[in-house]
C-alpha positions as CSV (number, residue, x, y, z in Angstrom):
1,M,-81.0,-41.8,109.0
2,T,-78.7,-40.1,106.5
3,T,-80.4,-37.6,104.2
4,L,-79.2,-35.1,101.5
5,S,-80.4,-31.7,100.4
6,T,-78.9,-28.8,98.3
7,H,-79.6,-25.3,97.1
8,I,-78.0,-23.2,94.4
9,L,-77.3,-19.5,94.6
10,D,-76.2,-17.4,91.6
11,I,-73.7,-15.1,93.4
12,S,-73.3,-12.9,90.3
13,T,-76.9,-11.7,91.0
14,G,-77.4,-12.7,94.6
15,K,-80.5,-14.7,93.6
16,P,-81.5,-18.3,93.9
17,A,-81.0,-20.5,90.8
18,G,-84.4,-22.1,90.2
19,G,-84.9,-24.7,87.5
20,V,-81.3,-26.2,87.6
21,T,-81.2,-29.9,86.8
22,L,-79.4,-31.9,89.5
23,R,-78.5,-35.6,89.8
24,L,-77.0,-37.8,92.4
25,E,-74.6,-40.5,91.1
26,Q,-72.9,-43.4,92.7
27,G,-70.3,-44.8,90.3
28,E,-72.0,-44.9,86.9
29,Q,-75.5,-45.2,88.4
30,V,-77.9,-42.2,88.7
31,I,-79.5,-42.5,92.2
32,A,-81.8,-39.5,92.0
33,S,-82.5,-36.4,89.9
34,G,-84.6,-33.3,90.1
35,L,-85.0,-29.6,89.5
36,T,-84.3,-26.8,92.0
37,N,-87.5,-24.9,92.9
38,A,-87.9,-21.1,92.6
39,N,-85.9,-20.7,95.8
40,G,-83.0,-22.7,94.3
41,R,-83.6,-25.6,96.6
42,L,-84.0,-29.3,96.2
43,G,-84.6,-31.0,99.6
44,D,-84.3,-34.6,100.5
45,F,-84.4,-35.8,96.9
46,A,-82.1,-38.8,97.5
47,P,-83.4,-42.1,98.7
48,A,-83.5,-42.3,102.5
49,P,-81.6,-43.5,104.2
50,L,-78.6,-42.8,102.0
51,P,-76.2,-45.8,102.5
52,P,-72.5,-45.3,103.1
53,G,-70.3,-44.8,100.1
54,R,-68.9,-42.4,97.6
55,Y,-71.2,-40.1,95.7
56,R,-71.3,-37.2,93.1
57,L,-73.8,-34.4,93.2
58,V,-74.0,-32.8,89.7
59,A,-75.6,-29.4,88.9
60,E,-76.1,-28.8,85.2
61,T,-75.3,-25.1,85.3
62,G,-74.3,-24.6,81.6
63,G,-77.9,-25.0,80.3
64,W,-79.2,-22.8,83.1
65,F,-76.8,-19.9,82.2
66,A,-77.4,-20.4,78.5
67,A,-81.2,-20.0,79.1
68,R,-80.4,-16.6,80.6
69,G,-78.2,-15.5,77.7
70,Q,-75.0,-15.9,79.7
71,E,-71.9,-17.8,78.7
72,T,-70.0,-19.9,81.2
73,L,-66.9,-22.0,81.0
74,F,-68.4,-24.7,83.2
75,P,-71.2,-26.9,81.8
76,C,-71.7,-28.4,85.2
77,A,-70.6,-28.1,88.8
78,Q,-70.1,-31.3,90.8
79,I,-69.4,-32.2,94.4
80,D,-67.7,-35.5,95.2
81,F,-68.4,-36.6,98.7
82,V,-68.3,-39.7,101.0
83,I,-70.9,-40.9,103.5
84,P,-69.0,-42.8,106.1
85,D,-70.1,-46.1,107.6
86,E,-71.2,-44.7,110.9
87,A,-73.1,-41.7,109.4
88,C,-76.6,-41.0,110.6
89,E,-77.1,-37.3,109.9
90,H,-78.3,-34.8,107.3
91,Y,-75.9,-33.5,104.6
92,H,-76.7,-30.1,103.0
93,L,-74.3,-29.5,100.1
94,P,-75.0,-26.2,98.4
95,F,-73.6,-24.7,95.2
96,L,-72.6,-21.1,94.8
97,I,-72.4,-20.4,91.1
98,A,-71.4,-17.6,88.7
99,P,-70.6,-17.6,85.0
100,G,-66.9,-17.6,85.8
101,G,-66.8,-20.2,88.6
102,W,-68.5,-22.1,91.4
103,S,-67.9,-23.2,95.0
104,T,-69.4,-25.3,97.7
105,Y,-69.3,-25.8,101.4
106,R,-71.0,-28.1,103.9
107,G,-74.2,-26.4,105.1
108,S,-76.5,-27.3,107.9
């Protein structure tokens, strides 16, 4: 069964980003949405199993930074990814954010 989770870490402070709005999109459709918890995590929030296809995971970082009195150039961070036909595994796609940029990697 293919599943998806994420977490967000503010690397400018070294602390998790709790309360960030996330959504999972496929094309123009929102598949799932939620908020990161106090540990910056949102686990298995997508419908399982996640069918093969192209997806976009969007973190609304602009509002999160604004609530902390910080300016950022990026109103959101997004990860475009593909679940292949033969996939039957867990995907963990974290965000590393800072007011001046963001990054991602495939976690475990």
